[in-house]
N, C-alpha and C positions, 0 to 999 in steps of 0.2 A: 672804515678807517678815518680818523680825524684828519682834517686839512692841516698839513704841516705848516702852511703859511700863517694860520691862526695861532698855532703854538709859538711860532717865531715872533709874531706880532705881540702876543701876550708877554713873552719874555722880554722883548725890547721895551714895551711899555713899562714893565716892572723896573727894569734897569734905569729907564729914564726918570721915573718918579724917585727912585733911590738916589740917583745923582743930584736931582734938584733938591731933595731934602738934605743931602750931605753939604751941598753948596750953601744952603741957608741954615746950617747948624742944627739939622733935625736929629731925630732919634738914631740909635745905633742900627746897623743893618739887621741884626737879629730881631730887634723890636719892630722894625718896619715890615718884615716879611712874614712874621708869625702872627696869626690871628689871636686876639686876646680872647679870654673866656667871658668877657662882658657881653651885654646885650647889644651894644652899639658898636658898629665897625666903621672904620675909615675906608677910603678908596683902596689904599695898598692892602689893607686887611681883607677887603672883599675880593680883590684880585687873587690873593693867595687862597682864600676860602673857596671861591667858586671856580677857579682856574679859567676865568674869562679875562680877556684883554682889557686893560684900562680904557683904551679907545672905544671898545664896544660898550663898556659901562657908561662912558660919557655920552655916547649916542643914545643909549636907552634912557638916561636921565633927561636929556634934552627933549626927547620925544614923549616923556612922561609915561614910559612903559615899564619902569622898574620903581618900586617903592623906595623913596629916599627923603632925606631932609637936607637943608642947606643953611649954613651959618656963614655969612660972608662968601668967600670963595671955596670953603670946605664943604665936602659932601659927607653925609653920614647915612648909614644903613642899619636898620633894625634886623638883627639876626633872624628872629622868628618870621618877620615879614618876607625876608629874602628866601628863607626855607620854603615858605608857602608859595612864593612866586616861582621858585625854581621847580617845584613839584606840581604846579597847577595844570600842566599838560603832560601827563605821563605817556610814555610810549606804549602802544598796544603790543601785547605778545601775540605770537602766532595763534595760540588757543583762543585769545580774545577775538581775533579776526574771524577765526573759524566759527565761533559761537555767534557772532553778528551775522555772518553769511547764512548760517543755518536758520537763525531766527527770521531773517529776511525771506528766505525761501519758504518757510512755514507760513509766514504772513501773506506772501504772494500767492501761495497755493490756496489758502482759505479765501482770498478775495476772488479768485477765479471760480470757485465752487458756488459762491453767493451770487455772482453776476449772471 
């Protein structure tokens, strides 16, 4: 089960960015929360696209752990690079784990016979 505090943090971060953009005469609410179909995404679009909190994305960009570009204070994200980054460490299924254990046991058994 997902951590409810992460979901709350994500929603609060999204609300915060929407309020800041409204204050500064930004785009409409619908335009800010819906990802575009283009290749490049802004931070609010990535938040909606990935369901990650804006604060988490900021931390990842500061640590250089997420592919991004920056113009002035604006962050930009390549959709294809983000897709690859999100999928670079897939979760193993139960059958994957069983297959790895069986392979390990086969290899361990063959080492014992040789020694």
